[in-house]
DRENMARGU-406087 format. One line per 10 residues: for each residue x, y, z of N, C-alpha, C. Coordinates in Angstrom, 2 decimals. Example, Ala and Ser with C-alpha at 12.3 -4.5 7.8 and 13.67 -1.06 7.14 Angstrom:
! DRENMARGU-406087
13.19/-5.69/7.80/12.30/-4.50/7.80/13.20/-3.30/7.80  12.85/-2.25/7.08/13.67/-1.06/7.14/12.90/0.03/7.87
END
This chain:
! DRENMARGU-406087
0.82/-1.18/0.00/0.01/-0.03/-0.07/0.86/1.25/0.01  0.69/2.12/-0.95/1.50/3.27/-1.08/1.56/4.11/0.09  0.50/4.22/0.89/0.47/5.07/2.12/1.46/4.63/3.11  1.76/3.35/3.19/2.73/2.81/4.13/4.16/2.89/3.56  4.25/2.90/2.24/5.57/2.94/1.62/6.16/4.32/1.46  5.37/5.33/1.15/5.80/6.64/0.97/5.40/7.54/2.14  6.38/8.29/2.71/6.21/9.15/3.83/6.20/10.60/3.32  5.31/11.42/3.88/5.22/12.80/3.59/5.74/13.56/4.87  6.84/14.28/4.77/7.37/15.11/5.84/6.85/16.54/5.49  5.77/16.91/6.12/5.14/18.26/5.80/6.04/19.42/6.15
6.77/19.26/7.30/7.59/20.36/7.73/8.80/20.58/6.88  9.42/19.53/6.41/10.64/19.61/5.55/10.30/19.65/4.05  9.02/19.48/3.76/8.48/19.44/2.33/9.28/18.34/1.60  9.30/17.17/2.20/10.04/16.02/1.58/9.16/14.83/1.52  9.20/14.14/0.40/8.49/12.87/0.15/9.58/11.82/0.00  9.45/10.73/0.71/10.47/9.66/0.61/9.88/8.31/0.87  10.60/7.31/0.42/10.23/5.90/0.61/10.66/5.49/2.01  9.74/4.86/2.68/10.12/4.35/4.04/11.06/3.17/3.94  12.09/3.18/4.81/13.00/2.08/4.78/12.29/0.79/5.28  11.19/0.94/5.98/10.41/-0.24/6.46/9.31/-0.61/5.45
9.22/0.15/4.38/8.16/-0.07/3.37/8.48/-1.29/2.50  7.53/-1.61/1.73/7.71/-2.81/0.80/8.64/-2.42/-0.39  8.91/-3.39/-1.21/9.74/-3.14/-2.37/8.87/-2.96/-3.61  7.60/-2.79/-3.43/6.64/-2.54/-4.53/7.09/-1.32/-5.34  7.03/-1.45/-6.64/7.33/-0.29/-7.50/5.97/0.23/-8.06  5.70/1.52/-7.82/4.44/2.09/-8.15/4.52/3.02/-9.37  3.44/2.99/-10.13/3.40/3.97/-11.25/3.37/5.38/-10.67  4.00/6.34/-11.30/4.08/7.66/-10.79/2.67/8.25/-10.61  1.73/7.86/-11.47/0.32/8.33/-11.37/-0.25/7.91/-10.02  0.16/6.77/-9.47/-0.37/6.35/-8.17/0.16/7.24/-7.06
1.41/7.65/-7.16/1.94/8.60/-6.18/1.21/9.90/-6.26  1.01/10.36/-7.49/0.24/11.64/-7.63/-1.14/11.52/-6.97  -1.85/10.48/-7.26/-3.21/10.29/-6.68/-3.16/10.24/-5.10  -2.15/9.49/-4.60/-1.96/9.50/-3.15/-1.71/10.88/-2.53  -0.86/11.63/-3.15/-0.51/13.00/-2.70/-1.77/13.87/-2.76  -2.51/13.78/-3.82/-3.76/14.58/-3.94/-4.74/14.25/-2.84  -4.87/12.93/-2.55/-5.74/12.48/-1.43/-5.32/12.99/-0.12  -4.00/12.94/0.14/-3.46/13.34/1.41/-3.60/14.85/1.66  -3.48/15.66/0.58/-3.50/17.10/0.71/-4.90/17.64/0.75  -5.86/16.81/0.45/-7.26/17.33/0.53/-7.89/16.90/1.90
-7.14/16.25/2.76/-7.61/16.04/4.09/-7.62/17.31/4.92  -8.64/17.55/5.72/-8.81/18.81/6.43/-7.59/19.27/7.18  -6.87/18.32/7.83/-5.65/18.67/8.66/-4.47/19.06/7.84  -4.55/18.71/6.54/-3.40/18.94/5.61/-3.64/20.12/4.66  -4.80/20.70/4.71/-5.18/21.77/3.74/-4.37/22.98/3.95  -3.79/23.15/5.13/-2.93/24.29/5.38/-1.59/24.33/4.65  -1.26/23.15/4.11/0.02/22.93/3.37/-0.23/23.13/1.87  0.77/23.69/1.17/0.71/23.82/-0.30/0.78/22.48/-0.96  -0.05/22.24/-1.96/-0.03/21.02/-2.75/1.29/20.89/-3.45  1.95/19.68/-3.29/3.31/19.58/-3.81/3.45/19.16/-5.27
2.38/18.75/-5.89/2.59/18.17/-7.24/1.47/18.64/-8.20  1.89/18.74/-9.46/0.99/19.16/-10.55/1.08/18.16/-11.69  -0.02/17.75/-12.27/-0.01/16.87/-13.47/0.13/17.74/-14.71  1.03/17.29/-15.53/1.17/17.95/-16.87/0.48/17.02/-17.87  0.61/15.72/-17.76/-0.06/14.70/-18.53/-0.27/13.47/-17.66  -0.70/12.39/-18.27/-0.97/11.17/-17.44/0.31/10.58/-16.85  1.39/10.96/-17.40/2.72/10.30/-16.96/3.78/11.37/-16.65  3.44/12.63/-16.73/4.46/13.70/-16.46/3.96/14.61/-15.36  4.77/14.80/-14.36/4.34/15.58/-13.17/5.43/16.53/-12.78  5.03/17.59/-12.05/6.03/18.59/-11.61/5.82/18.80/-10.16
6.90/18.67/-9.34/6.89/18.98/-7.96/7.04/20.53/-7.83  6.26/21.10/-6.98/6.25/22.58/-6.87/6.16/23.03/-5.43  6.18/24.28/-5.21/6.08/24.89/-3.85/7.20/24.45/-2.93  8.34/24.17/-3.50/9.55/23.80/-2.70/9.59/22.34/-2.26  8.74/21.52/-2.74/8.64/20.11/-2.35/9.77/19.31/-3.13  10.29/18.30/-2.53/11.29/17.40/-3.08/10.94/15.94/-2.82  11.52/15.09/-3.65/11.43/13.64/-3.41/12.81/13.18/-3.22  13.06/12.41/-2.21/14.42/11.90/-1.85/14.84/11.06/-3.08  16.05/11.30/-3.55/16.54/10.67/-4.79/16.43/9.19/-4.73  16.75/8.51/-3.60/16.66/7.02/-3.47/15.24/6.52/-3.72
14.24/7.41/-3.51/12.88/6.95/-3.61/12.43/6.72/-5.11  13.12/7.30/-5.99/12.73/7.18/-7.42/12.81/5.74/-7.91  13.60/4.89/-7.25/13.74/3.53/-7.68/12.39/2.74/-7.43  11.50/3.34/-6.60/10.22/2.72/-6.32/9.07/3.26/-7.19  9.38/4.02/-8.24/8.47/4.63/-9.14/8.73/4.24/-10.60  7.75/4.08/-11.35/7.84/3.73/-12.77/6.75/4.39/-13.59  6.90/4.30/-14.92/5.90/4.68/-15.92/5.59/6.17/-15.79  6.58/7.00/-15.61/6.30/8.41/-15.64/7.53/9.19/-15.21  7.42/10.49/-15.26/8.53/11.38/-14.83/8.02/12.43/-13.87  8.89/12.80/-12.99/8.65/13.92/-12.08/9.82/14.91/-12.16
9.52/16.14/-12.49/10.57/17.18/-12.50/10.26/18.15/-11.37  11.27/18.98/-11.11/11.16/19.95/-9.97/11.01/21.38/-10.57  10.13/22.11/-10.00/9.98/23.53/-10.36/10.50/24.39/-9.22  11.47/25.17/-9.49/12.09/26.01/-8.46/11.31/27.35/-8.32
END
């Protein structure tokens, strides 16, 4: 389950794969959907949304958010770029 595998550090604006998580490799679209679901929860609405879809497989991290480099090995079928 992606919720257990990917951690969102709201204070550091960092998304990373849990060392205790599974070795499942997720489509980037699934990470996007998970982030959208997490950021529309009432307690998280005070934080800026970290990701924007450009297409079904292309996404941009925004608002200063980052994904830990090692976490990309758990993602497939898409790209994520950073917007400064």
